[in-house]
C-alpha positions in Angstrom: 117.9 18.4 -3.6 119.7 18.8 -6.9 120.1 22.3 -8.3 118.1 22.9 -11.3 121.1 24.2 -13.0 122.7 20.8 -12.7 119.9 19.0 -14.5 120.6 18.1 -18.1 119.1 20.4 -20.7 116.7 18.7 -23.1 116.7 20.3 -26.4 113.5 19.9 -28.4 112.9 20.4 -32.0 109.8 22.4 -33.4 108.0 19.2 -34.3 108.3 17.8 -30.8 107.0 21.0 -29.3 103.8 20.8 -31.6 103.1 17.2 -30.6 103.3 18.2 -26.9 100.9 21.0 -27.3 98.4 18.7 -29.1 98.7 16.1 -26.3 98.0 18.7 -23.6 94.9 19.9 -25.4 93.6 16.4 -25.8 94.1 15.6 -22.2 92.2 18.7 -21.1 89.3 17.7 -23.4 89.1 14.3 -21.8 89.0 15.7 -18.3 86.3 18.3 -19.2 84.1 15.7 -21.0 84.3 13.3 -18.0 83.1 16.0 -15.7 80.1 16.8 -18.0 79.2 13.2 -18.4 79.4 12.6 -14.6 77.1 15.6 -14.0 74.6 14.4 -16.6 74.6 10.9 -15.1 74.0 12.3 -11.6 71.0 14.4 -12.9 69.4 11.5 -14.7 69.8 9.2 -11.7 68.3 11.8 -9.5 65.2 12.2 -11.7 64.8 8.4 -12.1 65.1 7.6 -8.4 64.1 10.6 -6.3 61.5 12.5 -8.4 59.7 10.4 -11.0 57.6 12.4 -13.5 53.8 11.7 -14.0 53.0 9.8 -17.1 49.7 10.4 -19.0 48.6 6.9 -19.8 45.8 8.1 -22.0 48.3 9.1 -24.7 48.7 5.4 -25.4 45.1 5.0 -26.3 44.3 2.9 -23.2 42.8 5.1 -20.4 43.4 3.7 -16.9 40.2 3.5 -14.8 38.9 1.5 -11.8 41.2 -1.0 -10.4 43.7 -0.5 -13.2 44.7 2.9 -11.7 46.0 1.2 -8.5 48.2 -1.6 -9.9 51.9 -1.3 -10.5 53.1 -0.8 -14.0 55.0 -4.1 -14.1 51.8 -5.9 -13.4 50.8 -5.4 -17.1 54.2 -4.4 -18.5 56.1 -7.6 -17.5 59.9 -7.5 -17.9 59.7 -3.8 -18.7 58.2 -4.5 -22.1 55.7 -1.8 -23.2 55.3 -2.5 -26.8 52.6 -5.1 -27.7 50.8 -5.0 -24.3 47.2 -6.3 -24.9 44.3 -4.0 -24.5 41.3 -6.4 -24.4 40.3 -8.0 -21.1 40.5 -11.6 -22.1 44.1 -11.3 -23.4 45.3 -10.5 -19.9 42.6 -12.1 -17.7 42.9 -15.7 -19.0 44.4 -18.9 -17.5 48.2 -19.2 -18.3 48.7 -15.5 -18.9 52.2 -14.2 -18.4 50.7 -11.4 -16.4 49.7 -11.6 -12.7 45.9 -11.2 -13.4 42.6 -12.8 -12.3 41.0 -15.1 -14.8 37.5 -16.7 -15.0 36.9 -19.1 -12.1 35.9 -22.7 -12.8 32.3 -22.0 -11.7 31.9 -19.0 -13.9 28.6 -18.7 -15.9 29.2 -20.3 -19.3 29.6 -17.5 -21.7 31.7 -16.5 -24.7 31.0 -12.8 -24.2 33.7 -10.3 -23.4 34.4 -9.5 -19.8 33.3 -5.9 -20.1 29.8 -7.1 -21.2 29.0 -7.8 -17.5 31.9 -6.5 -15.4 33.3 -3.0 -14.8 37.0 -2.0 -14.4 36.4 -1.0 -10.8 35.7 -4.5 -9.6 34.5 -7.9 -10.7 31.4 -7.7 -8.6 28.6 -6.6 -8.7 28.2 -7.8 -12.3 25.2 -7.1 -14.6 24.2 -9.9 -16.9 21.8 -9.3 -19.8 19.3 -12.1 -20.2 18.1 -10.8 -23.6 19.5 -13.7 -25.6 18.7 -16.5 -23.0 16.1 -18.9 -24.2 13.1 -19.2 -21.9 12.9 -22.2 -19.6 16.7 -22.8 -19.3 17.4 -20.6 -16.3 18.7 -23.6 -14.2 21.6 -24.1 -16.7 23.2 -21.2 -14.8 21.0 -20.8 -11.7 22.1 -24.2 -10.3 23.6 -22.9 -7.0 27.2 -23.2 -8.3 27.5 -20.8 -11.2 24.6 -18.5 -10.1 22.1 -18.4 -7.2 19.5 -21.1 -7.3 16.3 -22.0 -5.3 16.9 -21.6 -1.6 15.9 -24.4 0.8 12.6 -22.8 1.7 11.5 -22.3 -2.0 8.0 -23.3 -3.0 8.1 -26.9 -4.2 7.9 -26.7 -8.0 9.7 -28.1 -11.1 8.7 -25.0 -13.2 11.5 -22.9 -14.6 12.6 -19.8 -12.8 11.2 -17.4 -15.4 7.7 -18.8 -14.7 7.6 -16.6 -11.7 10.7 -14.4 -11.6 11.9 -11.6 -13.8 15.5 -11.1 -15.1 15.9 -7.8 -13.3 15.3 -9.2 -9.8 14.1 -12.3 -7.9 11.4 -10.2 -6.2 8.6 -9.5 -6.5 7.7 -12.8 -8.0 4.4 -13.7 -9.6 3.2 -17.2 -9.1 0.7 -18.6 -11.5 -1.9 -20.6 -9.6 -3.3 -22.2 -12.7 -3.6 -25.9 -12.2 -3.4 -25.7 -8.3 -6.1 -27.9 -6.9 -8.7 -25.9 -4.9 -8.4 -26.4 -1.2 -4.7 -27.3 -1.2 -3.4 -23.8 -0.5 -1.8 -24.8 2.8 0.6 -27.2 1.0 2.7 -24.2 0.2 1.1 -21.5 2.4 2.2 -23.0 5.6 4.3 -20.1 6.9 7.6 -21.7 5.9 7.4 -22.4 2.1 5.1 -19.5 1.5 3.1 -17.0 3.6 0.6 -18.6 5.9 -2.0 -17.5 8.3 -0.9 -14.7 10.7 -1.2 -15.0 14.5 -4.2 -12.8 14.4 -6.0 -14.5 11.6 -9.7 -15.4 12.1 -9.9 -18.8 13.6 -11.0 -21.2 10.8 -10.2 -24.5 9.3 -11.4 -23.4 5.8 -8.9 -23.4 3.0 -7.3 -20.1 2.0 -9.2 -19.9 -1.3 -12.5 -19.9 0.6 -11.9 -16.2 1.3 -8.8 -15.1 -0.6 -8.0 -14.8 -4.3 -4.7 -15.8 -6.0 -4.1 -12.3 -7.1 -3.7 -10.9 -3.6 -4.6 -11.6 0.0 -6.7 -8.5 0.3 -9.5 -7.7 0.0 -10.8 -11.0 1.3 -14.5 -12.1 1.2 -15.6 -14.1 4.2 -18.8 -16.2 3.9 -20.8 -15.8 7.1 -23.0 -18.7 6.1 -23.3 -20.9 9.2 -22.3 -18.2 11.7 -24.7 -18.2 14.6 -26.6 -14.9 14.9 -25.4 -12.8 17.8 -21.9 -14.2 17.9 -20.2 -11.6 15.7 -17.9 -10.4 18.5 -16.2 -13.8 18.6 -14.2 -12.6 15.7 -15.1 -8.9 15.4 -13.3 -8.0 18.6 -10.7 -5.5 17.2 -7.9 -8.0 17.1 -9.0 -11.0 15.1 -11.3 -8.9 12.9 -12.5 -5.3 12.8 -14.5 -4.4 15.9 -16.3 -1.4 17.2 -14.5 1.9 16.8 -13.9 4.3 19.7 -16.7 6.5 18.4 -19.2 3.7 17.9 -22.7 4.2 19.3 -22.8 2.9 22.8 -24.6 -0.4 22.7 -24.4 -3.9 23.9 -26.3 -5.2 20.9 -24.7 -7.7 18.6 -23.1 -6.4 15.4 -25.8 -8.1 13.2 -28.5 -6.1 14.9 -27.5 -3.1 12.7 -24.9 -4.3 10.2 -25.1 -6.8 7.4 -22.5 -9.4 6.4 -21.8 -7.8 3.1 -20.5 -4.5 4.5 -20.5 -2.4 7.6 -22.3 0.5 5.9 -25.0 1.4 5.5 -26.2 0.3 8.9 -29.8 0.1 10.1 -30.3 1.0 13.7 -33.5 0.1 15.4 -34.7 3.0 17.6 -37.2 0.8 19.4 -36.9 1.4 23.1 -35.0 4.7 22.6 -36.6 7.2 25.0 -38.2 10.2 23.1 -36.2 13.4 23.4 -32.8 11.6 24.0 -31.7 11.7 20.3 -28.7 13.9 21.0 -27.2 11.3 23.3 -25.9 9.6 20.1 -26.7 12.2 17.4 -24.0 14.6 18.7 -21.9 14.8 15.5 -19.3 12.4 16.9 -21.0 9.2 17.9 -23.7 9.5 15.2 -24.7 12.2 12.7 -25.7 15.5 14.4 -27.0 18.8 13.3 -25.1 20.4 10.4 -23.7 23.9 10.5 -26.7 25.2 8.6 -29.4 23.5 10.7 -32.3 25.7 12.1 -31.1 27.0 15.5 -33.2 25.2 18.0 -32.9 23.5 21.4 -35.6 21.0 20.6 -34.9 17.3 20.3 -34.3 15.7 16.8 -37.5 13.7 17.0 -39.6 16.9 17.2 -39.2 17.2 13.4 -37.4 14.1 12.2 -38.4 10.4 12.1 -36.1 7.3 12.8 -36.6 6.1 9.3 -34.6 9.1 7.8 -33.6 12.6 8.4 -35.6 13.8 5.4 -38.3 14.7 4.8 -38.8 16.4 8.1 -42.3 16.8 9.5 -44.2 20.1 9.6 -42.7 22.5 12.1 -44.8 22.8 15.2 -44.9 26.2 16.9 -44.8 25.7 20.7 -44.9 29.4 21.7 -48.1 30.2 23.7 -48.3 33.5 21.9 -48.2 32.1 18.4 -51.4 32.3 16.3 -51.8 30.0 13.4 -51.2 32.0 10.2 -52.3 31.3 6.6 -50.7 28.2 5.0 -49.0 30.1 2.2 -46.8 32.2 4.6 -43.1 31.4 4.2 -41.1 30.6 7.4 -38.5 33.2 6.5 -41.1 35.9 6.7 -40.8 35.7 10.4 -37.7 33.5 11.0 -35.3 35.9 9.2 -32.1 34.7 11.0 -32.7 30.9 10.7 -33.4 30.8 14.4 -36.4 29.3 16.2 -36.6 32.3 18.5 -38.0 35.4 16.7 -37.4 38.7 18.4 -40.5 41.0 18.7 -40.1 43.9 16.2 -42.4 46.0 18.4 -41.8 44.6 21.9 -44.0 47.2 23.6 -47.1 45.5 22.1 -46.1 41.9 22.8 -47.7 39.4 22.9 -50.5 40.8 20.8 -50.6 41.1 17.0 -49.2 44.6 17.0 -45.9 43.2 18.5 -45.2 42.2 14.9 -47.6 44.2 12.8 -47.6 47.7 14.4 -46.0 49.0 11.2 -49.0 47.7 9.2 -51.5 49.7 11.3 -53.3 52.4 9.2 -55.0 55.0 11.6 -57.2 56.5 8.8 -59.0 53.3 8.5 -59.6 53.0 12.1 -61.9 55.9 13.1 -63.1 56.1 16.7 -65.4 59.1 16.4 -66.4 60.8 13.1 -66.9 64.3 14.6 -64.8 65.5 16.1 -62.4 63.2 14.2 -60.8 60.9 16.6 -58.7 57.9 15.4 -57.7 54.7 17.1 -54.0 54.1 18.0 -52.0 50.9 17.4 -51.7 50.4 21.1 -55.6 50.5 21.4 -56.0 48.0 18.7 -52.9 45.9 19.4 -55.1 42.7 19.4 -56.2 42.9 15.7 -58.9 40.4 16.3 -60.6 42.6 19.0 -63.3 45.3 18.8 -62.9 48.6 17.1 -66.4 50.3 17.4 -67.3 53.7 16.0 -68.8 56.0 18.8 -71.2 58.9 18.4 -69.1 61.4 20.3 -66.0 61.8 22.4 -67.6 60.4 25.6 -67.3 57.0 24.0 -70.5 55.9 25.8 -72.7 55.3 22.8 -71.7 53.0 19.9 -72.8 54.1 16.5 -71.3 51.2 14.5 -70.3 48.0 16.0 -67.2 46.2 14.6 -65.6 43.2 16.1 -63.3 40.4 14.7 -62.5 42.1 11.5 -59.0 40.6 11.2 -57.9 37.0 11.4 -54.4 35.6 11.3 -55.5 32.9 8.9 -57.2 35.3 6.4 -54.0 36.1 4.6 -54.4 39.9 4.8 -55.8 42.6 7.0 
């Protein structure tokens, strides 16, 4: 290598030195600026590619909703052009649009209304169509099977307009006007295919529907029993074809029409002819037929002891069957003795049963029943327990000689003692 001392010495002037310094400073500035620009470019690239920032689309005045949330930006902003993007449905959703959108199909209902009148941003279907401005009777203009649903293959044969029976909010329920339908021709439509027909359990008959049913509803129906042979009720009233006997029905092999009428099941008239007296409770037990109510007089006697087969009320006069009962005056109330609504009356003074004193011992007045005047001896209730017996007055305590004869002073029918 050459010695530095051997190199030629370059002598500079003050002007040359100043220019050199300026060039050095300019070079350094370029290098630093390049580094800053490189770092900025790297940061922007990282933000654009690796970590995109969320954009609030509502700030544009067009809020994304429904299916618009899920589509890519370039679907609407073709070619990266944001300014001038349409905001109304038809501007994008039309044939020939520069945007990749769905337009009206060729079989769309004829309408000049905006898309959002019927459709929602979330999906094209289901759509809600307002029939408010549709003229009556022109339903088939749209409901022709192509643009909108039309009559199905099993529809009732008719050339009437849809709105004659159907309403704009739903096909069903439909109301069919039977005005003008010839009586007796019901089965032309009501054949089970075109319209509801007879069920499998229908009463066997060849009569037309309108013989029993009305055009407003199938039920209630009115069946004419004219011509039905008496005693043959169970042919239909067997519990399957028509209402039959209930599980709690009175046990009988008689025909329905023995008790019931063709107009209604109730009231029924049952003939008690042949019913053995005293067996009422066999049917009148509260389940099979009306029985005693909760407030009924407590008794073990049969119904027919007081009631008649023609009706429960009025009941016949109560007959006392006790061998100890003596007929009392007619004005005496039953509750005077039967204080507990029971046929059996307990003896108030059982020691004197079955005589009058068994009930009336408390009514006995000794002072009025003297046995001997002197010395004063009085009868006891036990001695005169049979009020209708003798209560003589004796001359002395030997009771051998009657001074005053008294007998039969009291009678149960007299009303007082």
